[in-house]
C-alpha positions, 0 to 999 in steps of 0.5 A, a space after each residue: 600827950 605821949 607818943 612812941 614813934 618806932 623806926 627801922 624793920 624791913 626785909 632782911 634775910 636770914 641770917 641778917 641783922 636790923 635794930 628797931 629804934 623806938 622814941 618817945 615824947 610826952 613822958 619822963 623816958 627814964 624811969 619807965 621799964 622799956 620793951 619789945 613785943 612781937 605778934 605773928 599773923 593769926 595770934 591774938 596776943 603780943 609775946 615778949 621779946 625784951 624789957 629793960 627797966 630804968 635801971 637798965 637790967 635787960 632781960 630776955 626771951 628764950 627766943 632772942 636769947 644769944 641774937 637780941 640786944 635790948 638798949 634805952 639812950 635815956 638823953 634821946 628818949 630812944 629804946 632799940 632792939 638790936 637783932 642779929 642772926 634772924 631766923 624766918 620765924 622772927 617774922 612779925 609784927 614788932 611793938 615797943 611799950 613803955 610801962 610804970 606802975 599803972 601807965 603802959 604805952 605802944 608803939 605803932 608797930 613796924 614789920 620785920 620780914 626775914 625771907 630768902 
């Protein structure tokens, strides 16, 4: 059984930092492209935040460039999203995702709220 379990998130003031983690079991993590997505209230689609391939190549949505860093630790089957200089518009439910060919798995989601 495949599980992606997220941790981190919470309430942070504008300008603050948070790190999200996503640990997987039941898959060979190192073969998957890993990503972080977010969903804001009233929107049905999850927007891409960042991805990291099995080879370590990263890509970021414009909204997070220069502020967010995605990384992976294959030995721990974990992907991270370090978020700095957070803004109120970063408030969302964040989801991790693991994809390889037709296979796609999601984490349970974690709330990030940026507010003073």
